[in-house]
C-alpha positions as CSV (number, residue, x, y, z in Angstrom):
1,M,-140.9,140.8,144.0
2,S,-138.0,141.7,141.5
3,E,-137.3,138.3,138.8
4,P,-134.5,136.2,139.5
5,I,-131.1,137.2,138.1
6,H,-130.9,134.0,136.0
7,R,-134.1,134.8,134.4
8,Q,-132.8,139.0,133.6
9,L,-130.0,136.9,131.9
10,G,-132.0,135.1,129.7
11,M,-131.7,131.3,131.5
12,T,-134.6,129.5,132.4
13,D,-135.2,127.9,135.8
14,G,-134.4,124.2,134.2
15,E,-130.9,125.7,133.1
16,Y,-129.9,127.5,136.6
17,D,-130.7,124.1,138.2
18,A,-128.2,122.0,135.7
19,V,-125.8,124.9,136.4
20,V,-126.6,124.1,140.5
21,G,-126.1,120.3,139.1
22,I,-122.6,120.8,137.3
23,L,-121.2,123.1,140.2
24,E,-122.9,120.9,142.7
25,R,-123.8,124.7,144.5
26,E,-125.0,128.0,143.9
27,P,-123.4,129.4,141.2
28,R,-121.2,132.7,142.2
29,P,-122.3,136.0,140.1
30,A,-119.4,135.9,137.5
31,E,-120.2,132.2,137.1
32,L,-123.8,132.9,136.5
33,A,-122.5,135.4,133.4
34,M,-120.5,133.1,131.8
35,Y,-123.1,130.1,131.5
36,S,-126.0,132.7,131.0
37,V,-123.6,134.0,127.7
38,M,-122.4,130.6,126.5
39,W,-125.5,128.8,127.0
40,S,-127.5,131.6,125.0
41,E,-129.0,130.2,121.8
42,H,-126.6,132.4,119.6
43,C,-123.7,130.3,121.2
44,S,-124.9,127.0,122.5
45,Y,-127.5,126.4,119.1
46,K,-129.8,124.7,122.0
47,S,-132.8,124.4,119.3
48,S,-130.7,124.0,116.7
49,R,-127.7,121.4,117.6
50,A,-129.8,118.1,117.3
51,W,-130.4,118.9,113.5
52,L,-127.1,120.5,112.5
53,G,-125.5,116.7,112.0
54,R,-127.5,116.4,109.0
55,F,-125.8,118.4,106.9
56,P,-122.9,116.4,104.9
57,T,-119.8,118.2,106.1
58,E,-117.0,115.6,104.7
59,A,-114.9,115.1,101.4
60,P,-111.5,115.1,100.6
61,W,-110.6,118.3,100.2
62,V,-111.9,119.7,103.7
63,V,-109.2,120.3,105.9
64,V,-111.3,122.1,108.6
65,G,-115.0,121.3,109.2
66,P,-117.8,122.6,111.5
67,G,-116.7,123.7,115.1
68,E,-113.6,125.8,114.6
69,N,-113.5,129.4,113.7
70,A,-113.9,128.9,109.9
71,G,-114.2,126.0,107.2
72,V,-110.9,125.6,105.5
73,V,-110.8,123.8,102.3
74,D,-107.7,122.6,100.0
75,L,-107.3,124.6,96.5
76,G,-104.2,122.2,95.5
77,D,-100.3,123.1,95.5
78,G,-100.2,123.9,98.8
79,W,-103.1,126.5,99.2
80,L,-105.9,126.9,101.4
81,A,-109.1,129.1,101.8
82,A,-111.2,129.8,104.9
83,F,-114.4,130.8,105.0
84,R,-117.1,131.8,106.9
85,I,-121.1,133.4,107.4
86,E,-122.3,135.0,110.5
87,S,-125.4,137.0,111.5
88,H,-125.6,140.6,113.2
89,N,-129.3,140.5,112.7
90,H,-130.7,142.4,116.1
91,P,-127.7,144.3,116.6
92,S,-128.4,145.9,113.1
93,F,-132.0,146.8,114.3
94,V,-130.7,148.2,117.3
95,E,-128.0,150.7,115.9
96,P,-127.6,150.1,112.2
97,Y,-124.1,151.5,111.6
98,Q,-122.4,149.9,114.1
99,G,-124.5,146.6,114.0
100,A,-123.2,146.1,110.5
101,A,-120.1,147.4,111.3
102,T,-119.1,144.9,113.9
103,G,-120.5,142.2,112.2
104,V,-117.6,142.8,109.3
105,G,-115.2,143.1,112.1
106,G,-116.3,140.0,113.5
107,I,-116.7,137.7,110.6
108,L,-113.0,138.9,109.6
109,R,-111.3,138.1,112.6
110,D,-112.7,134.2,112.2
111,I,-111.0,134.1,109.1
112,F,-107.0,135.2,110.3
113,T,-107.7,133.4,113.5
114,M,-107.3,129.9,110.9
115,G,-104.1,131.3,109.8
116,A,-105.6,133.6,106.8
117,R,-105.4,136.6,105.2
118,P,-108.6,137.8,104.6
119,I,-109.1,139.0,100.9
120,A,-113.1,139.6,100.6
121,V,-116.4,140.1,102.0
122,W,-119.8,139.5,101.0
123,D,-123.3,141.0,102.4
124,P,-126.9,139.4,102.2
125,I,-129.1,141.9,103.9
126,R,-133.1,142.0,104.3
127,F,-134.9,144.9,105.2
128,G,-138.9,146.4,104.8
129,S,-140.3,148.3,102.2
130,L,-138.0,151.4,101.6
131,D,-141.6,153.6,101.4
132,D,-141.0,153.6,105.0
133,P,-138.4,156.4,106.5
134,K,-137.5,153.8,109.1
135,N,-136.4,151.2,106.9
136,R,-134.6,153.7,104.8
137,Y,-132.3,154.7,107.9
138,L,-131.9,151.1,108.5
139,F,-131.0,150.4,105.2
140,S,-128.6,153.1,104.7
141,G,-127.3,152.9,108.3
142,V,-126.2,148.9,107.4
143,V,-124.9,149.6,104.2
144,S,-122.8,152.5,105.4
145,G,-121.5,150.3,108.5
146,I,-120.6,147.3,106.1
147,A,-118.8,150.1,103.6
148,G,-117.4,152.4,106.8
149,Y,-115.7,149.3,108.3
150,G,-114.6,146.9,105.1
151,N,-112.9,150.0,103.5
152,A,-111.1,151.2,106.5
153,V,-109.7,147.7,107.5
154,G,-108.6,147.0,103.5
155,V,-110.9,144.1,102.6
156,P,-112.8,144.5,99.4
157,T,-116.6,143.4,99.7
158,L,-117.5,141.7,96.1
159,G,-121.2,141.0,96.0
160,G,-124.2,139.6,98.0
161,E,-127.5,140.2,97.5
162,V,-130.3,142.6,99.3
163,E,-133.9,142.1,99.2
164,F,-137.2,143.8,101.0
165,D,-140.3,142.7,101.9
166,D,-142.7,144.2,105.1
167,V,-141.5,140.9,107.1
168,Y,-138.3,142.3,107.7
169,A,-139.4,145.8,108.9
170,K,-138.8,145.0,112.4
171,N,-135.8,142.4,112.2
172,P,-133.8,143.3,109.4
173,L,-131.0,140.4,108.2
174,V,-127.5,141.5,108.1
175,N,-125.5,138.6,107.1
176,V,-122.1,138.7,106.2
177,M,-119.5,136.2,104.5
178,A,-115.4,136.4,104.5
179,L,-113.0,134.7,102.5
180,G,-109.4,134.3,103.0
181,L,-106.4,133.0,101.7
182,L,-103.5,130.9,103.1
183,R,-100.6,128.0,102.5
184,R,-101.0,125.0,104.3
185,E,-98.0,125.6,106.7
186,Q,-99.8,128.7,107.9
187,L,-103.5,126.8,109.0
188,V,-104.0,128.0,113.1
189,L,-106.4,126.0,115.4
190,S,-107.6,127.2,118.8
191,A,-107.1,124.7,121.1
192,A,-104.5,125.5,123.7
193,S,-102.0,122.8,125.0
194,G,-99.1,122.9,127.0
195,V,-99.1,123.2,130.7
196,G,-97.5,126.2,132.0
197,N,-98.3,128.1,128.7
198,I,-99.6,131.9,128.6
199,A,-102.9,133.2,127.8
200,V,-102.2,136.4,126.2
201,L,-104.9,139.3,124.9
202,L,-104.2,141.0,122.1
203,G,-106.5,144.1,120.8
204,A,-108.6,146.7,121.9
205,A,-109.5,147.3,125.3
206,T,-112.3,146.0,127.1
207,G,-115.2,147.8,127.5
208,R,-118.8,147.9,128.8
209,D,-120.0,148.7,124.9
210,G,-120.6,145.1,123.7
211,I,-121.8,143.6,127.0
212,G,-124.1,140.2,126.0
213,G,-124.3,142.0,122.3
214,A,-124.6,139.3,119.9
215,S,-125.0,136.6,122.8
216,I,-127.9,138.5,124.2
217,L,-129.6,139.9,121.5
218,A,-129.6,137.1,119.3
219,S,-131.0,134.9,121.3
220,A,-133.8,136.6,122.4
221,S,-137.7,138.2,120.8
222,F,-138.0,141.6,120.1
223,D,-140.3,144.4,121.1
224,E,-140.8,148.0,121.1
225,A,-138.2,148.2,123.8
226,S,-135.4,146.9,122.0
227,A,-134.5,150.4,121.4
228,E,-133.2,150.8,125.2
229,K,-130.7,148.1,124.0
230,R,-128.8,150.1,122.4
231,P,-126.0,149.8,124.8
232,S,-125.3,145.9,124.3
233,V,-124.2,147.1,120.4
234,Q,-120.5,146.6,119.9
235,V,-118.5,149.9,118.8
236,G,-116.3,148.9,116.0
237,D,-112.7,150.3,115.3
238,P,-111.6,149.0,111.7
239,F,-108.0,150.7,112.3
240,E,-107.6,148.2,115.2
241,E,-108.7,145.6,113.4
242,K,-106.3,146.6,110.7
243,K,-103.3,146.5,113.1
244,L,-104.6,143.1,114.8
245,I,-104.8,141.2,111.3
246,E,-101.1,142.2,110.6
247,A,-99.9,141.7,114.3
248,C,-101.4,138.2,114.3
249,L,-100.0,137.5,111.2
250,E,-96.6,137.8,112.0
251,L,-97.3,135.9,115.0
252,Y,-98.6,132.8,112.6
253,D,-95.5,133.6,110.1
254,R,-92.6,133.3,113.3
255,G,-94.4,130.0,114.6
256,L,-95.1,132.5,117.6
257,V,-99.0,130.9,118.7
258,V,-99.5,127.2,119.8
259,G,-103.4,128.2,119.3
260,I,-105.7,131.0,118.9
261,Q,-108.8,132.3,119.1
262,D,-111.2,135.4,118.4
263,L,-113.1,137.2,121.0
264,G,-116.3,137.6,119.9
265,A,-119.6,136.4,121.0
266,A,-119.4,135.8,125.0
267,G,-116.0,137.6,124.8
268,I,-113.6,136.0,127.5
269,S,-115.8,133.5,128.6
270,C,-116.0,131.9,125.5
271,A,-112.3,132.4,124.3
272,T,-110.6,131.1,127.9
273,S,-113.6,128.2,127.9
274,E,-113.4,127.3,124.8
275,S,-109.7,127.4,123.8
276,A,-109.3,125.2,127.1
277,A,-111.7,122.8,126.1
278,N,-110.6,122.2,122.3
279,G,-107.1,121.1,124.2
280,G,-108.4,119.0,127.0
281,M,-107.3,121.5,129.7
282,G,-107.7,124.1,132.1
283,M,-106.6,127.6,132.6
284,D,-106.0,130.1,135.2
285,V,-107.4,133.8,134.4
286,D,-106.3,136.8,136.5
287,L,-109.0,139.5,135.3
288,D,-106.6,142.2,137.4
289,R,-104.3,141.7,134.1
290,V,-107.0,142.4,131.2
291,H,-106.3,145.7,129.9
292,V,-109.9,147.5,130.3
293,R,-111.6,150.7,129.8
294,E,-113.3,151.3,132.7
295,A,-111.9,150.7,135.9
296,D,-114.8,150.0,138.2
297,M,-116.2,147.2,135.9
298,T,-117.2,144.0,137.7
299,P,-116.2,140.3,136.5
300,G,-118.8,139.6,135.6
301,E,-119.2,142.3,132.9
302,I,-115.3,141.9,131.7
303,L,-116.5,137.8,131.4
304,M,-119.3,139.2,129.5
305,S,-118.1,141.8,127.1
306,E,-118.4,141.4,122.9
307,S,-116.3,144.8,123.1
308,Q,-114.5,144.1,119.2
309,E,-110.9,143.4,117.8
310,R,-109.8,141.5,120.3
311,M,-108.0,138.1,120.3
312,L,-106.7,135.3,122.8
313,A,-103.6,133.8,121.7
314,I,-101.7,131.1,123.7
315,V,-98.0,131.1,123.9
316,T,-95.0,129.6,125.2
317,P,-93.4,131.3,128.2
318,E,-90.1,131.6,126.2
319,D,-91.9,133.6,123.6
320,L,-94.1,135.8,125.9
321,D,-91.7,138.5,126.0
322,V,-91.1,138.4,121.7
323,V,-94.9,138.2,121.5
324,L,-95.5,141.5,123.7
325,A,-92.8,143.1,121.6
326,L,-94.6,142.3,118.3
327,A,-97.6,144.1,119.4
328,A,-95.7,146.7,120.5
329,K,-94.4,147.5,117.0
330,W,-98.0,146.4,115.7
331,E,-99.2,149.1,118.5
332,I,-101.7,147.1,120.0
333,D,-102.2,146.2,123.4
334,A,-101.2,143.2,124.5
335,S,-101.6,141.6,128.1
336,A,-100.9,137.9,129.5
337,I,-103.9,137.1,131.6
338,G,-104.0,133.4,131.9
339,T,-101.9,130.1,132.1
340,V,-103.2,126.4,130.7
341,T,-103.3,124.1,133.6
342,A,-103.6,120.8,133.3
343,G,-107.3,121.1,133.6
344,P,-110.6,120.4,133.8
345,Q,-111.3,123.6,136.0
346,L,-111.4,127.3,134.4
347,K,-110.4,129.4,137.6
348,V,-110.9,133.4,137.2
349,M,-109.6,135.6,139.9
350,H,-110.0,139.2,140.0
351,R,-108.5,141.7,143.1
352,G,-107.3,138.6,144.7
353,E,-110.7,137.0,144.7
354,L,-111.7,133.6,143.7
355,V,-115.1,134.7,141.2
356,A,-115.3,131.5,138.9
357,E,-114.4,128.1,139.1
358,L,-115.8,125.9,137.0
359,P,-115.3,122.9,134.4
360,A,-113.9,124.9,131.3
361,A,-116.1,122.2,129.0
362,S,-119.2,122.9,130.6
363,L,-119.8,126.1,129.2
364,S,-119.8,124.3,125.6
365,D,-120.1,120.5,125.8
366,D,-122.8,120.8,128.7
367,A,-125.1,123.5,127.2
368,P,-128.8,122.3,127.1
369,L,-129.9,120.8,124.1
370,Y,-133.7,120.9,122.9
371,H,-135.8,118.7,120.9
372,R,-138.6,121.4,120.2
373,P,-141.9,120.3,118.6
374,V,-142.0,120.3,115.1
375,A,-145.4,121.1,113.4
376,V,-146.5,121.9,110.1
377,P,-148.1,125.6,110.2
378,E,-151.5,126.0,109.3
379,Y,-151.0,128.7,106.8
380,I,-149.4,125.8,104.8
381,E,-152.6,123.8,103.9
382,T,-153.9,126.8,102.2
383,A,-151.5,128.1,100.7
384,W,-151.0,125.0,98.5
385,A,-154.4,124.7,97.6
386,T,-154.2,128.4,96.5
387,E,-153.6,128.7,92.7
388,V,-151.3,131.8,91.7
389,E,-153.5,133.9,89.9
390,L,-151.9,136.6,87.7
391,D,-152.6,139.0,84.7
392,L,-148.9,138.8,82.9
393,R,-150.2,139.7,79.3
394,D,-148.5,143.0,79.0
395,V,-145.1,141.4,79.1
396,P,-143.5,144.8,78.7
397,N,-145.6,146.6,81.5
398,V,-145.1,143.6,84.0
399,L,-141.1,143.9,83.1
400,L,-140.9,147.4,84.1
401,Q,-142.5,146.6,87.3
402,L,-139.7,144.0,88.1
403,L,-136.9,146.2,87.1
404,D,-138.8,149.5,89.5
405,D,-138.4,146.9,92.2
406,P,-135.5,147.6,94.4
407,A,-134.6,143.9,95.3
408,I,-134.3,143.4,91.6
409,G,-133.0,146.8,90.5
410,D,-129.5,147.9,90.0
411,A,-127.8,147.3,93.1
412,S,-124.9,149.9,92.5
413,W,-126.0,152.4,94.9
414,I,-124.8,149.9,97.6
415,Y,-121.5,148.2,95.9
416,E,-120.6,151.4,95.2
417,Q,-120.0,152.5,98.4
418,Y,-117.9,149.5,98.9
419,D,-114.3,149.2,97.5
420,H,-114.1,146.1,95.7
421,Q,-110.5,146.5,93.7
422,L,-108.7,146.2,97.1
423,F,-105.1,144.0,96.3
424,L,-106.4,143.8,92.9
425,N,-107.6,140.3,92.5
426,T,-111.2,140.8,91.3
427,V,-111.4,139.5,88.0
428,I,-115.8,139.4,88.3
429,G,-116.9,142.0,91.0
430,P,-120.4,143.2,92.2
431,G,-123.3,143.0,89.8
432,H,-122.6,139.4,88.0
433,D,-124.2,135.9,89.0
434,G,-121.0,135.2,90.7
435,S,-117.8,136.7,92.3
436,L,-114.4,135.7,90.6
437,L,-111.3,136.8,92.3
438,R,-107.4,135.3,91.2
439,I,-105.0,133.5,92.9
440,K,-101.9,135.7,92.4
441,G,-98.9,133.7,91.1
442,T,-101.6,131.0,89.9
443,D,-103.7,129.6,87.4
444,K,-106.5,129.5,90.0
445,G,-109.7,131.6,90.5
446,L,-112.2,131.7,93.6
447,A,-115.8,132.4,93.0
448,V,-118.3,132.9,95.5
449,S,-122.3,133.2,95.6
450,T,-124.7,134.1,98.2
451,D,-128.0,133.0,97.8
452,G,-131.6,133.3,99.8
453,N,-135.2,133.6,99.0
454,G,-137.6,133.4,102.4
455,R,-140.5,134.2,100.1
456,R,-140.1,130.6,98.4
457,C,-139.1,129.0,102.2
458,Y,-142.0,130.5,103.5
459,L,-144.2,128.6,100.9
460,E,-142.1,124.9,100.3
461,P,-138.8,125.2,103.0
462,R,-137.6,121.6,101.9
463,A,-138.0,122.8,97.8
464,G,-136.8,126.1,98.7
465,S,-134.0,125.7,100.6
466,A,-132.7,123.2,97.9
467,R,-133.1,125.6,95.1
468,L,-130.4,128.0,97.2
469,V,-128.0,125.2,96.8
470,Y,-128.5,124.7,93.3
471,E,-128.7,128.2,92.5
472,A,-125.6,129.2,94.0
473,A,-123.7,126.4,92.4
474,L,-125.0,127.8,88.8
475,N,-123.8,131.1,90.2
476,V,-120.2,130.1,90.6
477,A,-120.3,127.7,87.6
478,V,-120.9,130.3,85.3
479,T,-117.5,132.0,86.1
480,G,-116.3,128.8,85.7
481,A,-115.7,127.5,89.1
482,K,-116.7,124.1,90.2
483,P,-118.6,124.0,93.6
484,L,-116.4,123.4,96.1
485,A,-118.0,123.9,99.6
486,M,-120.7,125.8,101.1
487,V,-121.7,127.8,104.9
488,D,-125.0,128.6,105.4
489,N,-126.4,131.4,107.9
490,L,-130.1,129.9,109.0
491,N,-132.2,133.0,109.6
492,F,-135.6,131.6,111.4
493,G,-138.0,133.0,113.9
494,N,-139.2,132.1,117.5
495,P,-137.8,128.0,117.6
496,E,-140.2,127.8,120.7
497,K,-143.1,127.9,118.2
498,P,-143.6,124.2,116.6
499,G,-144.5,125.8,112.9
500,V,-140.8,127.5,113.0
501,M,-139.1,124.4,113.6
502,W,-141.0,122.7,111.0
503,Q,-139.5,125.5,108.5
504,F,-136.2,125.1,109.9
505,T,-136.0,121.4,109.7
506,E,-137.3,121.0,106.3
507,S,-134.8,123.6,105.6
508,V,-131.9,121.7,106.8
509,E,-133.4,118.6,104.7
510,G,-133.6,120.3,101.7
511,M,-129.9,121.9,101.8
512,S,-128.7,118.7,102.9
513,E,-130.3,116.4,99.9
514,A,-128.9,119.6,97.8
515,C,-125.5,119.1,99.0
516,E,-125.6,115.5,98.4
517,A,-126.6,115.1,94.7
518,L,-124.0,118.2,94.0
519,G,-121.6,116.5,96.4
520,I,-120.6,119.5,97.9
521,P,-119.7,119.5,101.7
522,V,-121.2,121.9,104.4
523,V,-118.0,123.2,106.5
524,G,-119.6,125.9,109.1
525,G,-122.6,128.1,109.1
526,N,-124.7,129.9,112.1
527,V,-128.0,129.7,113.2
528,S,-130.1,133.2,114.2
529,F,-132.8,132.2,115.5
530,Y,-135.7,134.6,117.5
531,N,-135.7,137.0,114.5
532,E,-139.3,137.7,115.9
533,T,-140.4,141.2,116.8
534,D,-144.0,141.8,118.5
535,G,-144.7,138.4,117.8
536,V,-144.6,138.0,113.9
537,D,-141.8,136.0,112.8
538,I,-139.7,136.8,109.6
539,F,-140.0,134.2,106.6
540,P,-137.8,131.5,107.6
541,T,-134.6,132.7,105.3
542,P,-131.6,130.1,105.1
543,V,-129.0,132.0,103.1
544,V,-126.1,129.7,101.6
545,G,-122.5,131.1,100.6
546,L,-120.8,129.0,98.3
547,L,-117.5,129.0,97.4
548,G,-116.1,127.2,93.9
549,L,-112.8,127.0,92.4
550,A,-111.5,127.4,88.7
551,D,-108.6,125.8,88.0
552,P,-107.5,126.9,85.7
553,M,-109.5,130.0,85.7
554,P,-111.1,130.9,82.0
555,Q,-108.8,133.4,80.1
556,S,-111.7,135.7,79.4
557,P,-114.7,134.4,81.6
558,P,-118.3,135.2,80.6
559,R,-119.7,138.8,81.9
560,L,-123.1,140.4,81.6
561,D,-122.0,143.4,80.0
562,R,-120.1,141.2,76.4
563,A,-123.8,140.7,74.2
564,E,-123.1,142.3,70.9
565,D,-125.2,142.8,67.6
566,G,-125.9,139.8,66.0
567,M,-124.8,137.3,68.7
568,D,-127.9,134.7,69.0
569,L,-129.5,133.8,72.5
570,W,-130.0,130.6,74.2
571,L,-131.6,129.0,76.7
572,V,-130.2,125.9,78.5
573,G,-132.1,123.6,80.7
574,D,-135.6,122.0,80.9
575,D,-138.4,124.6,79.7
576,E,-141.1,122.3,79.6
577,R,-141.7,122.4,83.4
578,D,-144.8,123.3,84.7
579,G,-145.2,126.8,85.7
580,D,-143.2,128.0,88.7
581,L,-144.7,131.0,89.9
582,A,-145.3,130.2,93.6
583,G,-143.1,133.0,95.6
584,S,-141.6,134.1,92.5
585,A,-140.9,138.0,92.4
586,V,-143.8,138.6,89.8
587,A,-146.2,136.8,92.6
588,R,-144.6,139.4,95.0
589,V,-144.8,142.5,92.7
590,L,-148.0,142.4,91.6
591,G,-149.8,140.9,94.8
592,A,-149.9,137.4,95.0
593,P,-146.8,136.5,97.0
594,H,-148.1,133.9,99.8
595,V,-149.9,131.4,97.7
596,G,-149.1,128.4,95.4
597,R,-146.3,125.7,96.3
598,P,-143.2,126.2,94.4
599,A,-141.7,123.8,92.3
600,S,-139.4,121.4,93.2
601,P,-135.9,120.9,92.4
602,D,-134.5,118.2,90.0
603,P,-130.9,116.9,91.1
604,A,-130.1,115.6,87.4
605,A,-131.2,118.8,86.1
606,A,-129.1,120.7,88.5
607,R,-126.2,118.7,87.6
608,S,-126.5,119.0,83.9
609,A,-126.7,122.7,84.1
610,V,-123.4,123.4,86.3
611,E,-121.5,120.8,84.4
612,T,-122.5,122.4,81.3
613,A,-121.9,126.0,82.6
614,L,-118.4,125.2,83.3
615,A,-118.0,123.9,80.1
616,L,-118.9,126.9,78.5
617,A,-117.3,129.7,80.6
618,H,-114.5,128.7,78.9
619,V,-115.9,129.4,75.6
620,A,-119.0,131.7,75.7
621,P,-118.8,135.4,76.4
622,V,-122.4,135.8,78.2
623,L,-123.7,133.4,80.5
624,H,-126.4,134.4,83.0
625,D,-128.1,132.1,85.6
626,V,-132.5,132.5,85.2
627,G,-133.3,133.9,88.6
628,R,-135.5,136.1,90.3
629,G,-138.0,137.4,87.7
630,G,-137.5,134.6,85.4
631,L,-136.1,135.1,81.9
632,A,-137.6,138.4,81.0
633,V,-135.6,139.9,84.1
634,A,-132.3,137.9,82.8
635,V,-132.7,138.8,79.1
636,A,-133.3,142.6,80.1
637,E,-130.1,142.5,82.4
638,I,-128.0,141.0,80.0
639,C,-129.4,144.2,77.2
640,I,-128.9,146.9,79.9
641,R,-125.5,145.7,80.8
642,S,-124.5,145.4,77.2
643,G,-126.2,148.1,75.9
644,V,-128.1,146.3,73.2
645,G,-131.8,145.3,72.1
646,C,-133.0,141.8,71.7
647,D,-135.6,140.0,69.2
648,L,-137.3,137.4,71.3
649,M,-139.3,134.7,69.6
650,E,-142.5,134.0,70.7
651,R,-143.8,132.5,73.7
652,E,-146.7,132.0,76.4
653,A,-146.3,135.6,78.4
654,S,-146.1,133.6,81.6
655,S,-143.3,131.7,80.6
656,W,-141.3,135.0,80.9
657,F,-141.6,135.4,84.5
658,E,-141.9,131.9,85.8
659,E,-138.7,131.2,87.9
660,S,-138.1,127.0,87.2
661,P,-134.7,126.2,88.3
662,H,-131.9,124.8,86.8
663,R,-131.9,127.1,83.7
664,L,-129.4,130.0,81.9
665,L,-129.1,132.0,79.2
666,V,-125.8,132.1,76.9
667,A,-125.0,134.1,74.1
668,T,-122.9,133.2,71.4
669,A,-121.5,134.4,67.5
670,K,-124.4,133.3,65.5
671,E,-121.8,131.7,63.3
672,D,-121.0,128.8,66.5
673,G,-124.6,127.3,66.6
674,P,-126.3,125.7,69.3
675,P,-123.8,125.9,72.7
676,A,-125.2,122.5,74.0
677,A,-127.5,119.5,73.1
678,S,-130.2,121.2,75.5
679,A,-130.1,124.6,74.6
680,K,-133.2,126.2,72.6
681,R,-132.3,129.4,70.8
682,I,-135.1,132.3,72.0
683,G,-133.8,135.0,70.5
684,T,-131.2,137.5,68.7
685,F,-129.7,140.7,70.3
686,T,-129.8,143.2,67.7
687,G,-131.7,146.8,67.8
688,T,-132.5,149.2,70.7
689,N,-135.5,147.3,71.8
690,I,-136.1,144.3,74.0
691,D,-138.7,142.8,71.6
692,F,-141.5,140.1,73.0
693,G,-143.3,139.9,69.4
694,T,-146.8,140.1,69.8
695,H,-146.5,141.1,73.4
696,G,-144.9,144.2,72.8
697,S,-141.8,145.8,73.6
698,V,-139.7,148.1,75.7
699,S,-137.0,150.2,75.0
700,V,-133.5,149.2,76.7
701,A,-133.1,153.0,77.2
702,D,-136.2,152.8,79.3
703,A,-135.7,149.6,80.6
704,A,-132.1,150.8,81.8
705,S,-133.8,154.0,83.3
706,T,-136.2,152.3,85.4
707,W,-133.5,149.8,86.6
708,R,-131.2,152.2,87.5
709,Q,-133.4,154.2,89.6
710,A,-135.3,151.6,91.4
711,I,-133.5,152.1,94.7
712,P,-132.1,155.9,94.6
713,R,-135.7,157.2,93.6
714,R,-136.9,155.8,96.8
715,L,-133.9,157.2,99.2
716,H,-134.9,161.0,97.9
């Protein structure tokens, strides 16, 4: 006997019974399709929603918080910034180029849906070891997809991060963050309003590509048969998206839009139901008016399709002809597919037949909410009880091993494929702690950092997740920007496992505590569960995207390539803490990645580090967060980028590689003296070697060669 259709669509028997209860009858096929995608894990957050209210979301500068297409914050003087982060993990495993490309396209639509022009993209990505040809294929394909879409649509990719670990081999992570800029009067929201107003579908034709793409692929575990899901991956067209961006921005400028919603996961099902429900309205929809690529598509296929480059605009009947003419001017298709009603019903017609009639709000408001079991996983007790034992006495050799690691080495193989100077707003681009963009015509700058560390969060999810927030805050502070607001992408394994839910809840708590300590609101985010293949879960991998405002922006912001012979090198921050090697880069590289307990952060020290960095960013030529690889890697990165050696003062060999938080390096002219009260001089820039005293030295040339080849040598 074949499996019931609702199970084939990913619904449980209980969820099916709930639909029957709402409708007070058996659902029609199209209705069942709509509930299946809207109640999927990806769309409804049914396993995480109970916990997400823990995040602090309010601040005087928050204009739009969680729940809309993107968060929006006030930058002063009438300027607003919109930003959001999303995942396209499973689609990118099935088809890396299109999975990544459509991830970029989707996040850009989230931004211009708010009325903002997208100005930059970031790409935190993770893969298995590059020693494996499949991982090299996935890595190259994803980077090409991000570059191909971003470059063609005309939005610069300014940064991100990359990590490699076997745990991501069959489940790569492809997170994408985008930032947009708008004036306050340009802000647009998604709610449909006004009985009789018209729903206009703008953009590409609807096809079978992408049916259940993000909503279904991201809502279940993977296995070796997942390659058969290739038809579910959306196909992107960046040139169509570029026309759609310009058309929508002109619609907003001319005041022709009452509300607007992008068509991402769940397609027309989501756009029609959410825009109607957000306005407390209903909607009558005629699928015969939807411009499609294939004539024989069923109502369910049209409603579920996640074909790219589509928007749903709510316009008045009086403006309809003007809107259609504007679409024709920009050479995009447009169809009036529905009418706003007093509600609450969403009614869908196809070839003269009523194929769906249901409460619009039920697709979101009545979605299941699970309080899944939470339990500390078995590995934790053993990991915490095991000391990290490493031989770090040969400091130069250990440093070279770290610089050869593709997660630490030069990432220019990635970002040189991206155009990061589009719009000519980029002040600090890829390769530094944080990105910095100018807002033309003002003294303001916007800084962004994306940060994640799955290995540390695996060993201590609460402390590890809190440290991500503090690190991201410091990374934007070293550009001269005050941390303003945050979005998060929470990548976790199977939520039906109590240990995964413990990792998740601990991470949410840790991030929330850090945000509260720094006064940073969370204005949006994404949860990606079921990152599990063949029963193996990824590390708990929360990724934060933090936005900072520099007002005014430093006249000459610090850079890693501005150290000069004769300058002193200072360490700012607590340098007396116990060693912190658990979950560190050196523990991974030297073979002890899954033991120990990472140190907890210190909120007071974190605030002090951020405040110090903000002040120094206006006077110091070089500021650098001490992160992956510890002091040794941080010093080497400055030396390599600046082309100068450094004579370093004596210290314990292990202390060069510990990753204690809340620390930064500062380079100053010798006559300037200590840059801060807590600063400790640890060396002087001079010569052509990085000299660790009695621990030996390594030439800057050898360090640079190793660092620059870390990724390329593994791809050829």
